[in-house]
C-alpha positions, 0 to 999 in steps of 0.5 A, a space after each residue: 673048236 676056235 674060240 674068240 673072246 673079244 673084250 676091253 679088259 684082260 688081265 696082266 694087259 689091261 685091268 679095271 675090274 673083275 673083268 679083266 680077271 674072268 678074260 684072263 683066266 676063262 680062256 687059259 682053262 679053255 685052251 687046257 681043254 683042247 681048244 684053240 683060243 684067242 683073245 681080243 682086246 685094244 692096245 692101250 699104253 699099259 706096263 704089260 704092253 711095254 714089258 713084253 714082246 710083240 709081233 705084227 700080224 695084220 694092218 688094216 684101216 678102220 671107217 668110222 663114217 668119214 674118219 678113218 684110222 689105221 690099225 695094227 693087230 699084234 700077237 704077244 709073241 710067247 703064248 705064256 698066258 695059256 692062250 694067244 693074246 692079240 692087241 688092236 692097236 689104234 694109236 689115236 684112239 688107244 694110245 692112253 694110259 687109261 681104259 675108259 673115261 674118254 669123250 670119245 669112248 664111243 667112236 673108241 670102241 666101236 673103232 676097235 669092235 669094227 677093226 677086230 672083224 675086219 680082221 677075224 673076217 680076213 683071215 683064212 679060218 673061220 672061228 667056231 665061237 666069238 664071246 664078247 663080253 660086256 657092252 663095249 663089244 656088244 655090237 659085234 653080234 649084230 655085225 656078224 649077222 648084217 653087216 655085208 662086209 662080213 658076209 665071210 663070218 656072218 654064220 659064226 656063233 656069238 655069245 655075249 658075257 654080262 659082267 654088269 649089266 649097269 653099264 650099257 654103252 648108249 649113243 644117237 642115231 646120228 652116230 649110226 653112219 659109224 656102222 659098216 653098211 647093213 640093210 636097214 630092214 635090221 635097224 630095228 635090232 639096234 634101237 632101245 628107248 629111240 637111241 642106240 644101246 650096245 648092250 641091248 644090240 648084243 644081247 638081242 642079237 647074240 645066240 647066246 647070253 650068259 651072265 656071271 651068276 645064276 643069281 645074277 640072271 635072275 636079278 636083271 629080270 628086275 633091275 637092268 637099268 631099263 633093259 628089264 623087259 628085253 632080259 624077259 624076252 631072251 630069258 630061253 637063251 640065257 644062262 648064268 654061270 658062276 665065275 671062277 677064279 684062277 687057282 694058280 694065280 690065287 693059292 696061298 701056298 705058291 703066290 709070291 705076293 705074300 710074306 709067308 705061304 701057307 696052307 689049309 693045314 698050316 694058316 693059323 701061322 702063315 696068315 698070322 705073319 701076313 697080319 703082321 707084316 701088313 699092320 706094321 705097313 699100316 700101323 694096326 694092332 696085329 693082335 686085333 682082328 682085322 676088317 678089310 675092303 678091296 675094290 671100287 669106291 662107289 655106291 654100287 659096291 657100297 662104298 658110300 657106306 664105308 665111311 659112316 660103317 667104318 666110324 660107327 664100328 670103330 666107336 662101338 668097337 675101338 679096343 677091339 678091331 682094326 679097319 683097313 680100306 684099299 680103293 679109289 673111285 669117287 673123290 668124296 668117298 676117298 676124302 672120307 675115308 681119308 679123313 677117319 685116319 686122323 680119328 681113329 689112329 692105330 685102329 684104322 688106314 686106307 690106300 687110296 688107289 689100287 696096288 695088286 701086290 698089296 691087294 693079295 697081301 691084304 687077302 692073307 693077312 686079314 680075318 674078314 673082307 667087307 662087301 656091302 655091295 648094292 650090285 655084285 653080278 658075281 665078285 671074286 673079291 669073296 672068292 679070292 678071301 676064302 681061298 686065302 682064309 679070310 671070312 667074307 661078310 656080304 650083302 645076299 646079292 648076285 654072286 655074293 649070294 650064290 658064293 657065300 653062306 652065313 656061317 649060322 646056317 653052317 657055312 663059310 662067311 657072315 651075310 646080311 640083307 641090306 645095302 646099309 650102315 646098321 647091317 654092316 656093323 651088326 655084322 661086324 659085331 657078329 664078327 667080333 664075337 666069332 673071332 673070339 671063338 677060335 674053334 669055330 673060327 679056324 673052323 669056318 676058315 678052313 671049310 672057306 679055303 676047301 671051297 672049290 672055285 676053279 674054273 674047270 667047271 665053269 668051263 665045261 659050262 661054257 663049252 656046252 653053250 658053245 656046242 648047243 648053238 653050233 648043233 643049233 646052226 646045223 639043224 
């Protein structure tokens, strides 16, 4: 079948979070399974765009109410990502360094969705599936069904995949005229609490809804930033599918970003050499267990708990542990974490920002990864950590609940129930004791490294959903 994935992010073109990793990997494995898969993202001003060759395949003009923006469609020429990558170039709106965070984000992503559909509906072939990702593409299922100008593709089956339901793309009805013309009898599909909610639109109008883990599908029935009742109503067309990871990129045996490669047979020596390199870089002691955090420094990820939890854990175990933080986000949290560096020299360090190569080295060189998330629809960090022989310390929520089992239950990690400083420190103390029992510790590491989180099985689950909604259309 012919499948389009439409998204605001796709690694390596543009990455802010896990959305990019999923959209960069799932299509590759669907392509390997014999389908024609195309990914469409905005043309941001990123390093990948500058360093690779693209050809223009379409030109047009997108109307956004009274505004008109010329747009182009560019195709990456080598297909080296394992699928066809297309960029929607709207220079006035997307020729910027960042993916999000602009006052005109609503206008930017509405124009992206309209331009993408203008192009897709004008092609000779009609796709079988359009898989939308998060609220930035949530209006597409509505437009495919009801906008007059997309009559040619009105029967295309649509799926919306929810990577994070907290972000919903609200805008007022005074921007309704931005949308292509449709019969106003259908305007109710756009409304939620007297405004237009892009995510709600997609959930209402898509033929299937997927979340990125089974547990997250359950959680959004009672914690979805105001959409709880809607998710209950659409439960019959919804399915939670746990994300995978791209084991060709995330492989400690072949990863070129590591100082030393290793396997399940050689991880003891291999991880130690990476740890020594990492500790040398950040003035830490490789003889001590290394606890790391990689991610965005926001409350959602438990980032606000890290300064106090780190200080308390270091005070209680000053001679026994090291802590390393890699992340960026809330400026106050960044400041608190940076200040700690002066208080715990030799046992603590922080890198404010994001560095892909450093992230890979941290997964390889750390002993434990901290994930005290309040919300974690799926989580990929724990899967990367397991793959690299690093024991995840997680709060039981969303995909963390589905992937990490406490070692006390013969599992592959350390789990706690509350997003609190006390729970984090208690888990760190358990980890220190576990680290001292080398036989048990190495057994848990090996168990984690052998866990299969590859995309092949995940890919099959998506294809089953696609086939189901196509068959429903044929009845």
